[in-house]
Residue frames as a rotation matrix with the C-alpha (Angstrom) as fourth column:
GLN 1
0.886 -0.455 0.086 -9.57
0.326 0.744 0.584 -4.91
-0.330 -0.489 0.808 10.71
LEU 2
0.109 -0.868 0.484 -6.97
0.958 -0.038 -0.285 -3.10
0.265 0.495 0.827 8.61
GLN 3
0.871 0.101 -0.481 -5.37
0.299 -0.886 0.355 0.05
-0.390 -0.453 -0.802 9.98
ALA 4
0.344 -0.751 0.563 -2.92
0.777 -0.108 -0.620 2.05
0.527 0.651 0.547 7.89
SER 5
0.870 -0.165 -0.464 -0.45
0.203 -0.738 0.643 4.51
-0.448 -0.654 -0.609 9.36
GLY 6
0.016 -0.993 0.115 2.80
0.754 0.088 0.651 6.27
-0.657 0.076 0.750 8.59
GLY 7
0.317 0.153 0.936 1.62
0.848 -0.489 -0.207 9.01
0.425 0.859 -0.285 6.30
GLY 8
0.256 -0.232 -0.938 2.71
0.617 -0.708 0.343 12.60
-0.744 -0.667 -0.038 6.62
LEU 9
0.987 -0.010 -0.163 4.23
-0.112 -0.769 -0.630 15.62
-0.119 0.640 -0.759 4.96
VAL 10
0.239 -0.946 0.217 7.58
0.532 0.315 0.786 15.18
-0.812 -0.073 0.579 3.25
GLN 11
0.196 -0.264 -0.944 9.64
-0.633 -0.770 0.084 17.15
-0.749 0.581 -0.318 0.76
ALA 12
0.922 0.085 -0.377 10.20
-0.373 0.452 -0.811 15.88
0.101 0.888 0.448 -2.75
GLY 13
0.084 -0.918 -0.387 13.00
-0.490 0.300 -0.818 13.36
0.868 0.259 -0.425 -2.79
GLY 14
-0.411 -0.204 0.888 12.25
-0.911 0.090 -0.401 12.23
0.002 -0.975 -0.223 0.73
SER 15
-0.680 0.105 -0.726 11.04
-0.050 0.981 0.188 8.91
0.732 0.164 -0.661 2.09
LEU 16
-0.131 0.649 0.749 8.17
-0.991 -0.069 -0.114 7.53
-0.022 -0.757 0.652 4.11
ARG 17
-0.923 -0.044 -0.381 7.25
-0.077 0.994 0.072 4.05
0.376 0.096 -0.922 5.27
LEU 18
-0.063 0.970 0.233 3.60
-0.922 -0.145 0.358 3.14
0.381 -0.193 0.904 5.51
SER 19
-0.986 -0.150 0.071 2.37
-0.166 0.886 -0.433 0.30
0.002 -0.439 -0.899 7.68
CYS 20
-0.061 0.993 -0.105 -0.90
-0.831 0.007 0.556 -1.57
0.553 0.121 0.824 7.68
VAL 21
-0.905 -0.238 0.352 -1.80
-0.416 0.661 -0.624 -3.83
-0.084 -0.712 -0.698 10.56
ASN 22
-0.159 0.849 -0.504 -4.43
-0.345 0.430 0.834 -6.54
0.925 0.307 0.225 10.39
SER 23
-0.420 0.024 0.907 -6.00
-0.905 -0.081 -0.417 -6.99
0.064 -0.996 0.056 13.79
GLY 24
0.691 0.723 -0.002 -7.62
-0.723 0.691 0.006 -10.28
0.006 -0.003 1.000 12.77
ARG 25
0.190 -0.586 0.788 -6.12
-0.401 0.686 0.607 -13.74
-0.896 -0.431 -0.105 12.75
THR 26
0.618 0.205 0.759 -6.26
0.479 0.667 -0.571 -14.32
-0.623 0.717 0.314 9.03
PHE 27
0.485 -0.434 -0.760 -3.57
-0.538 -0.833 0.132 -11.97
-0.690 0.344 -0.637 7.76
ARG 28
-0.560 -0.824 0.087 -1.47
-0.443 0.386 0.809 -14.68
-0.701 0.414 -0.581 6.16
SER 29
-0.255 0.564 0.785 -4.54
0.670 0.689 -0.277 -15.81
-0.697 0.455 -0.554 4.21
TYR 30
0.825 0.537 -0.175 -4.62
0.289 -0.667 -0.687 -12.56
-0.486 0.516 -0.705 2.26
ALA 31
-0.218 -0.743 0.633 -2.52
0.936 -0.342 -0.080 -11.11
0.276 0.575 0.770 -0.48
MET 32
0.292 0.262 -0.920 -2.06
0.657 -0.754 -0.006 -7.47
-0.695 -0.603 -0.392 0.45
GLY 33
-0.071 -0.272 0.960 -2.08
0.920 -0.390 -0.042 -4.40
0.385 0.880 0.278 -1.70
TRP 34
-0.392 -0.048 -0.919 -1.67
0.460 -0.875 -0.151 -0.66
-0.797 -0.482 0.365 -1.50
PHE 35
0.066 0.469 0.881 -3.83
0.949 -0.302 0.090 1.75
0.308 0.830 -0.464 -3.46
ARG 36
-0.690 -0.242 -0.682 -3.95
0.493 -0.847 -0.198 5.53
-0.530 -0.473 0.704 -3.51
GLN 37
0.224 0.786 0.576 -6.42
0.958 -0.288 0.020 8.22
0.181 0.547 -0.817 -4.40
ALA 38
-0.855 -0.495 -0.156 -5.52
0.505 -0.862 -0.030 11.82
-0.119 -0.104 0.987 -5.10
PRO 39
-0.278 0.783 -0.557 -8.09
0.085 -0.557 -0.826 14.61
-0.957 -0.277 0.088 -4.93
GLY 40
0.256 0.519 -0.816 -10.29
-0.727 -0.453 -0.516 14.61
-0.638 0.725 0.261 -8.01
LYS 41
-0.376 -0.467 -0.800 -8.76
-0.871 0.472 0.133 11.40
0.316 0.747 -0.585 -9.33
GLU 42
0.697 0.592 -0.405 -9.76
-0.466 0.803 0.371 7.77
0.545 -0.070 0.836 -9.37
ARG 43
0.587 -0.463 0.665 -8.25
-0.515 0.421 0.747 5.27
-0.625 -0.780 0.009 -7.01
GLU 44
0.552 -0.459 -0.696 -5.17
-0.647 0.290 -0.705 3.64
0.526 0.839 -0.137 -8.47
PHE 45
0.939 -0.264 -0.221 -3.15
0.328 0.883 0.336 0.55
0.107 -0.388 0.916 -7.74
VAL 46
0.582 -0.800 0.150 0.29
-0.813 -0.573 0.098 1.04
0.007 -0.179 -0.984 -6.22
ALA 47
-0.506 -0.790 -0.346 1.69
-0.717 0.608 -0.341 -2.35
0.479 0.076 -0.874 -5.22
ALA 48
0.678 0.695 0.241 0.75
-0.718 0.554 0.421 -5.79
0.159 -0.458 0.874 -3.96
VAL 49
-0.568 -0.822 0.039 2.39
-0.797 0.538 -0.273 -8.80
0.204 -0.186 -0.961 -2.34
SER 50
0.026 0.578 -0.816 1.22
-0.297 0.784 0.546 -12.40
0.954 0.228 0.193 -2.26
MET 51
0.888 0.449 0.096 0.34
-0.236 0.268 0.934 -14.36
0.394 -0.853 0.344 0.86
SER 52
0.743 -0.644 -0.182 3.80
0.647 0.622 0.442 -15.85
-0.171 -0.446 0.879 1.17
ALA 53
0.589 -0.475 -0.654 5.56
-0.279 -0.879 0.386 -12.70
-0.758 -0.045 -0.651 -0.05
GLY 54
-0.139 -0.691 0.710 6.94
0.498 0.571 0.653 -14.66
-0.856 0.444 0.265 -2.97
ILE 55
-0.238 0.147 0.960 5.28
0.940 -0.215 0.266 -12.48
0.245 0.965 -0.087 -5.60
THR 56
-0.239 0.175 -0.955 5.16
0.387 -0.885 -0.259 -8.71
-0.890 -0.432 0.144 -5.77
ASN 57
-0.035 0.304 0.952 3.59
0.983 -0.160 0.087 -6.40
0.179 0.939 -0.294 -8.30
TYR 58
-0.391 -0.196 -0.899 4.05
0.473 -0.881 -0.014 -2.65
-0.790 -0.431 0.437 -8.82
ALA 59
0.831 0.556 0.027 2.49
0.375 -0.524 -0.765 0.10
-0.412 0.645 -0.644 -10.82
ASP 60
0.314 -0.744 0.590 4.87
0.860 -0.040 -0.509 1.44
0.402 0.667 0.627 -13.42
SER 61
0.549 -0.015 0.836 4.75
-0.037 -0.999 0.006 4.87
0.835 -0.034 -0.549 -11.78
VAL 62
0.742 -0.235 0.628 6.37
-0.670 -0.218 0.710 3.57
-0.029 -0.947 -0.319 -8.58
LYS 63
0.898 -0.435 -0.067 8.70
0.420 0.892 -0.170 0.84
0.134 0.125 0.983 -9.82
GLY 64
0.035 -0.990 0.137 12.21
0.676 -0.077 -0.733 1.33
0.736 0.118 0.667 -8.53
ARG 65
-0.460 -0.155 0.874 11.06
-0.359 -0.868 -0.343 3.82
0.812 -0.471 0.344 -5.88
PHE 66
0.194 0.636 0.747 8.56
-0.976 0.050 0.211 1.91
0.097 -0.770 0.630 -3.73
THR 67
-0.711 -0.375 -0.594 8.96
-0.303 0.927 -0.223 -1.47
0.634 0.021 -0.773 -2.06
ILE 68
0.382 0.860 0.338 6.16
-0.816 0.142 0.561 -3.55
0.434 -0.490 0.756 -0.61
SER 69
-0.680 -0.552 -0.483 6.88
-0.219 0.781 -0.585 -6.15
0.700 -0.291 -0.652 2.05
ARG 70
0.468 0.856 0.218 5.05
-0.549 0.088 0.831 -8.05
0.693 -0.509 0.511 4.72
ASP 71
-0.796 -0.580 0.173 5.75
-0.482 0.435 -0.761 -9.61
0.366 -0.689 -0.625 8.09
ASN 72
-0.017 0.871 -0.491 3.21
-0.161 0.482 0.861 -12.34
0.987 0.093 0.132 8.71
ALA 73
-0.364 -0.173 -0.915 4.38
0.803 0.440 -0.402 -12.76
0.472 -0.881 -0.021 12.29
LYS 74
-0.861 0.015 -0.508 3.40
0.298 -0.796 -0.527 -9.15
-0.412 -0.605 0.681 12.94
ASN 75
0.043 0.942 0.334 0.28
0.903 0.107 -0.416 -9.16
-0.427 0.320 -0.846 10.75
THR 76
0.365 -0.026 -0.931 1.70
-0.024 -1.000 0.018 -6.14
-0.931 0.016 -0.366 8.98
VAL 77
0.359 -0.293 0.886 2.33
0.933 0.135 -0.334 -5.04
-0.022 0.946 0.322 5.42
TYR 78
0.057 -0.486 -0.872 4.68
0.329 -0.815 0.476 -2.18
-0.943 -0.314 0.113 4.64
LEU 79
0.719 -0.004 0.695 5.19
0.675 -0.231 -0.701 0.24
0.164 0.973 -0.164 1.79
GLN 80
0.002 -0.812 -0.584 8.62
0.573 -0.477 0.666 1.84
-0.819 -0.336 0.465 1.73
MET 81
0.800 0.346 0.489 8.44
0.599 -0.470 -0.648 4.93
0.006 0.812 -0.584 -0.43
ASN 82
-0.083 -0.905 -0.417 11.66
0.598 -0.380 0.706 6.58
-0.797 -0.191 0.573 -1.59
SER 83
-0.923 -0.360 0.137 12.38
0.330 -0.556 0.763 9.42
-0.198 0.749 0.632 -3.97
LEU 84
-0.074 0.993 -0.087 8.92
0.815 0.010 -0.579 10.78
-0.574 -0.114 -0.811 -3.41
LYS 85
-0.869 -0.099 0.485 7.44
0.425 -0.651 0.629 13.16
0.253 0.753 0.607 -5.93
PRO 86
-0.780 0.623 -0.051 4.61
-0.516 -0.687 -0.511 15.70
-0.354 -0.373 0.858 -5.59
GLU 87
-0.203 0.738 -0.643 2.48
-0.833 0.215 0.510 13.47
0.515 0.639 0.571 -7.81
ASP 88
-0.639 -0.030 -0.768 2.66
0.272 0.926 -0.262 10.77
0.719 -0.377 -0.584 -5.13
THR 89
-0.901 0.343 0.266 0.45
-0.418 -0.519 -0.745 12.96
-0.118 -0.783 0.611 -2.95
ALA 90
-0.209 0.852 -0.481 -2.70
-0.373 0.385 0.844 11.00
0.904 0.355 0.237 -2.13
VAL 91
0.212 0.307 0.928 -4.56
-0.941 0.321 0.109 9.09
-0.264 -0.896 0.357 0.51
TYR 92
-0.541 -0.506 -0.672 -3.03
-0.642 0.765 -0.059 5.62
0.544 0.399 -0.739 0.64
TYR 93
0.429 0.763 0.484 -5.16
-0.899 0.414 0.144 2.59
-0.091 -0.497 0.863 1.44
CYS 94
-0.819 -0.569 0.076 -4.22
-0.560 0.821 0.109 -0.97
-0.124 0.047 -0.991 2.21
ALA 95
0.311 0.934 -0.176 -6.41
-0.950 0.297 -0.101 -3.84
-0.042 0.199 0.979 1.08
GLY 96
-0.544 -0.458 0.703 -6.51
-0.496 0.851 0.171 -7.61
-0.677 -0.256 -0.691 1.33
SER 97
0.046 0.497 -0.866 -7.35
-0.950 0.289 0.115 -10.20
0.308 0.818 0.486 -1.29
SER 98
0.179 0.088 0.980 -8.45
-0.659 0.750 0.054 -13.59
-0.730 -0.656 0.192 -0.01
SER 99
0.966 0.188 0.178 -7.89
0.009 0.664 -0.747 -15.03
-0.258 0.723 0.640 -3.48
ASN 100
0.186 -0.982 0.037 -4.16
0.487 0.125 0.864 -14.24
-0.853 -0.143 0.502 -3.35
TYR 101
0.616 0.111 0.780 -4.64
0.764 -0.324 -0.558 -11.80
0.191 0.939 -0.284 -6.22
VAL 102
-0.042 -0.704 -0.709 -1.82
0.638 -0.565 0.523 -9.29
-0.769 -0.430 0.473 -6.64
GLY 103
-0.382 -0.039 0.924 -3.15
0.888 -0.293 0.355 -7.44
0.257 0.955 0.146 -9.65
PRO 104
-0.982 -0.177 0.066 -4.41
0.164 -0.973 -0.159 -3.89
0.093 -0.146 0.985 -10.00
GLN 105
-0.322 0.934 0.153 -8.17
0.053 -0.144 0.988 -4.44
0.945 0.327 -0.003 -9.96
GLY 106
-0.804 -0.043 0.593 -9.45
-0.533 -0.392 -0.750 -2.96
0.265 -0.919 0.293 -6.75
ALA 107
0.176 0.984 0.042 -12.77
-0.931 0.152 0.332 -4.78
0.320 -0.097 0.942 -6.97
VAL 108
0.266 -0.127 -0.955 -11.01
-0.022 0.990 -0.138 -8.09
0.964 0.057 0.261 -6.36
TYR 109
-0.818 -0.572 -0.062 -9.76
0.090 -0.021 -0.996 -6.95
0.569 -0.820 0.069 -2.98
ASN 110
0.094 0.973 -0.209 -12.38
0.282 0.175 0.943 -7.74
0.955 -0.148 -0.258 -0.35
ASN 111
0.531 0.042 -0.846 -10.96
0.846 -0.072 0.528 -6.21
-0.039 -0.997 -0.073 2.80
TRP 112
0.109 -0.423 0.900 -10.14
0.445 -0.788 -0.425 -2.51
0.889 0.447 0.103 2.95
GLY 113
-0.154 -0.240 -0.958 -8.63
0.977 -0.179 -0.112 -0.36
-0.145 -0.954 0.263 5.61
GLN 114
0.856 0.346 -0.385 -8.83
0.340 -0.937 -0.086 3.32
-0.390 -0.058 -0.919 6.38
GLY 115
0.591 -0.621 0.515 -6.41
0.544 -0.164 -0.823 5.53
0.595 0.766 0.241 4.51
THR 116
0.317 -0.576 -0.753 -3.41
0.658 -0.438 0.612 7.52
-0.683 -0.690 0.240 5.55
GLN 117
0.989 0.145 -0.042 -2.56
0.082 -0.750 -0.656 10.86
-0.126 0.645 -0.753 3.95
VAL 118
0.008 -0.994 0.106 0.75
0.837 0.065 0.544 11.32
-0.548 0.085 0.832 2.16
THR 119
0.966 0.247 -0.079 1.65
0.178 -0.855 -0.486 14.83
-0.188 0.456 -0.870 1.04
VAL 120
0.049 -0.976 0.212 4.81
0.933 0.121 0.339 15.54
-0.357 0.181 0.917 -0.92
SER 121
0.760 0.184 -0.623 5.81
0.098 -0.981 -0.169 19.16
-0.642 0.068 -0.764 -1.24
SER 122
0.682 -0.505 0.530 7.90
0.658 0.107 -0.745 20.48
0.319 0.857 0.405 -4.13
């Protein structure tokens, strides 16, 4: 039900905006998060936003550079990524938490989408 898009190849310092659309009818019943996984590394938390968008949470590595937002009318969550660095290169996944959890534990998220590749060149 979750489909991520917007990835691509960008130079360091550039920007990308990822989108994740929920094709179901329950989008507003989920907190939404973004995770990423680089080759040879474990999946890591990037950012999350609560059901009502009143609470956001970011990994320290992306604070001040990435912004998560959601449009419940469009069943979509976004990740605006600015000042990208080569170490941001990864497959990015969106995920939903029916418990309105916005923390970093991936196991709490119970609805996962396919990933989108982000590659940042130096």
